[in-house]
SETI-481862 format. One record per residue (C-alpha): x, y, z; residue in one letter. Coordinates in nm, 4 decimals. Layout:
residues N
{c1=X, c2=Y, c3=Z, type=A}
...
//
This chain:
residues 108
{c1=5.3289, c2=-3.6615, c3=0.6925, type=M}
{c1=5.6805, c2=-3.6200, c3=0.8293, type=E}
{c1=5.8499, c2=-3.2904, c3=0.7470, type=S}
{c1=6.1756, c2=-3.2953, c3=0.5552, type=I}
{c1=6.4410, c2=-3.1111, c3=0.7514, type=I}
{c1=6.6330, c2=-2.8811, c3=0.5204, type=L}
{c1=6.9944, c2=-2.8358, c3=0.6191, type=D}
{c1=7.0141, c2=-2.4759, c3=0.7367, type=E}
{c1=7.3899, c2=-2.4773, c3=0.6806, type=S}
{c1=7.3330, c2=-2.5180, c3=0.3063, type=A}
{c1=7.4357, c2=-2.2102, c3=0.1144, type=E}
{c1=7.0930, c2=-2.0901, c3=0.0070, type=L}
{c1=7.0008, c2=-1.7234, c3=-0.0089, type=P}
{c1=6.7266, c2=-1.6369, c3=0.2390, type=G}
{c1=6.4570, c2=-1.5908, c3=-0.0258, type=A}
{c1=6.5426, c2=-1.9216, c3=-0.1951, type=E}
{c1=6.5414, c2=-2.1043, c3=0.1369, type=Y}
{c1=6.1996, c2=-1.9577, c3=0.2170, type=Q}
{c1=6.0663, c2=-2.0658, c3=-0.1249, type=R}
{c1=6.1799, c2=-2.4214, c3=-0.0497, type=L}
{c1=6.0073, c2=-2.4137, c3=0.2882, type=L}
{c1=5.6894, c2=-2.2806, c3=0.1247, type=D}
{c1=5.7134, c2=-2.5474, c3=-0.1470, type=F}
{c1=5.7510, c2=-2.8205, c3=0.1139, type=E}
{c1=5.4423, c2=-2.6977, c3=0.3012, type=S}
{c1=5.2433, c2=-2.6702, c3=-0.0206, type=E}
{c1=5.3384, c2=-3.0200, c3=-0.1391, type=I}
{c1=5.2676, c2=-3.1796, c3=0.1958, type=Q}
{c1=4.9317, c2=-3.0089, c3=0.2211, type=D}
{c1=4.6372, c2=-3.2372, c3=0.1585, type=E}
{c1=4.5309, c2=-3.0142, c3=-0.1321, type=G}
{c1=4.5737, c2=-3.0508, c3=-0.5055, type=K}
{c1=4.9299, c2=-3.1791, c3=-0.4696, type=F}
{c1=4.8191, c2=-3.4906, c3=-0.2822, type=A}
{c1=4.7941, c2=-3.6636, c3=-0.6187, type=N}
{c1=5.0561, c2=-3.9201, c3=-0.7197, type=V}
{c1=5.0021, c2=-3.8586, c3=-1.0931, type=D}
{c1=5.0625, c2=-3.4839, c3=-1.0576, type=F}
{c1=5.3714, c2=-3.5340, c3=-0.8409, type=L}
{c1=5.5098, c2=-3.8053, c3=-1.0722, type=T}
{c1=5.4717, c2=-3.5728, c3=-1.3714, type=K}
{c1=5.6558, c2=-3.2954, c3=-1.1848, type=E}
{c1=5.9355, c2=-3.5332, c3=-1.0820, type=I}
{c1=5.9794, c2=-3.6547, c3=-1.4407, type=K}
{c1=5.9836, c2=-3.2964, c3=-1.5680, type=R}
{c1=6.2613, c2=-3.2241, c3=-1.3195, type=G}
{c1=6.4774, c2=-3.5072, c3=-1.4565, type=F}
{c1=6.5858, c2=-3.2762, c3=-1.7382, type=W}
{c1=6.6690, c2=-2.9730, c3=-1.5198, type=D}
{c1=7.0368, c2=-3.0668, c3=-1.4976, type=Y}
{c1=7.0517, c2=-3.0837, c3=-1.8781, type=V}
{c1=6.9128, c2=-2.7300, c3=-1.9000, type=R}
{c1=7.1648, c2=-2.6175, c3=-1.6370, type=Q}
{c1=7.4459, c2=-2.7860, c3=-1.8295, type=G}
{c1=7.3456, c2=-2.6125, c3=-2.1537, type=I}
{c1=7.3393, c2=-2.2737, c3=-1.9781, type=M}
{c1=7.6725, c2=-2.3358, c3=-1.8056, type=L}
{c1=7.8312, c2=-2.4492, c3=-2.1314, type=H}
{c1=7.7062, c2=-2.1335, c3=-2.3028, type=T}
{c1=7.8438, c2=-1.9112, c3=-2.0258, type=I}
{c1=8.1794, c2=-2.0889, c3=-2.0435, type=R}
{c1=8.2003, c2=-2.1114, c3=-2.4238, type=R}
{c1=8.1177, c2=-1.7460, c3=-2.4873, type=F}
{c1=8.2941, c2=-1.6253, c3=-2.1700, type=R}
{c1=7.9839, c2=-1.4437, c3=-2.0549, type=L}
{c1=8.1337, c2=-1.4224, c3=-1.7054, type=Y}
{c1=8.4199, c2=-1.1934, c3=-1.8185, type=K}
{c1=8.2605, c2=-0.8645, c3=-1.7102, type=E}
{c1=8.2504, c2=-0.9682, c3=-1.3461, type=K}
{c1=8.4909, c2=-1.2618, c3=-1.3056, type=F}
{c1=8.8416, c2=-1.3350, c3=-1.4292, type=K}
{c1=8.7646, c2=-1.6930, c3=-1.5371, type=D}
{c1=8.4974, c2=-1.9647, c3=-1.5336, type=F}
{c1=8.6371, c2=-2.1200, c3=-1.2157, type=K}
{c1=8.6023, c2=-1.7908, c3=-1.0281, type=T}
{c1=8.2515, c2=-1.7448, c3=-1.1705, type=Y}
{c1=8.1512, c2=-2.0895, c3=-1.0430, type=C}
{c1=8.2941, c2=-2.0368, c3=-0.6977, type=E}
{c1=8.1982, c2=-1.6741, c3=-0.6392, type=Q}
{c1=7.9024, c2=-1.6221, c3=-0.8723, type=G}
{c1=7.7287, c2=-1.9549, c3=-0.8166, type=L}
{c1=7.8740, c2=-2.0505, c3=-0.4790, type=G}
{c1=7.9965, c2=-2.3985, c3=-0.5657, type=R}
{c1=8.3155, c2=-2.5724, c3=-0.6696, type=Q}
{c1=8.4210, c2=-2.5488, c3=-1.0337, type=H}
{c1=8.4377, c2=-2.9305, c3=-1.0472, type=F}
{c1=8.0663, c2=-2.9569, c3=-0.9601, type=Y}
{c1=7.9654, c2=-2.7467, c3=-1.2613, type=F}
{c1=8.2086, c2=-2.9224, c3=-1.4933, type=K}
{c1=8.0370, c2=-3.2479, c3=-1.3953, type=Q}
{c1=7.6926, c2=-3.0994, c3=-1.4691, type=I}
{c1=7.8124, c2=-2.9862, c3=-1.8126, type=I}
{c1=7.9627, c2=-3.3292, c3=-1.8822, type=K}
{c1=7.6540, c2=-3.5203, c3=-1.7624, type=A}
{c1=7.4185, c2=-3.2911, c3=-1.9529, type=A}
{c1=7.6186, c2=-3.3305, c3=-2.2728, type=D}
{c1=7.6215, c2=-3.7083, c3=-2.2349, type=S}
{c1=7.2472, c2=-3.7253, c3=-2.1674, type=R}
{c1=7.1678, c2=-3.4854, c3=-2.4514, type=F}
{c1=7.3853, c2=-3.6818, c3=-2.6971, type=Q}
{c1=7.2226, c2=-4.0136, c3=-2.5964, type=R}
{c1=6.8793, c2=-3.8607, c3=-2.6399, type=C}
{c1=6.9630, c2=-3.7287, c3=-2.9857, type=C}
{c1=7.1225, c2=-4.0598, c3=-3.0870, type=T}
{c1=6.8163, c2=-4.2549, c3=-2.9752, type=L}
{c1=6.5819, c2=-4.0092, c3=-3.1432, type=K}
{c1=6.7656, c2=-4.0405, c3=-3.4754, type=N}
{c1=6.7804, c2=-4.4229, c3=-3.4615, type=S}
//
């Protein structure tokens, strides 16, 4: 199987980058992960990760949990998480939308 080339210029801490490399090797191994049902289940489970991230980000912003180390949420996003403030605002917005649709459908 062809190896996925991870962009080394991506801003990943060394340990996180190594975990991704290890994960790639493990998944591409012909072992227990060479099962489409297992991988499909893991992919579907991951669909909700951005909703979890959005809920956590919203909580940090709402309760100003960043205040001890950062002057505002924008600074927390850029310095604490290493990405643009806009990116995290979009995650919060998308998570809220998805969560609301889920709850609306569940209550229908």
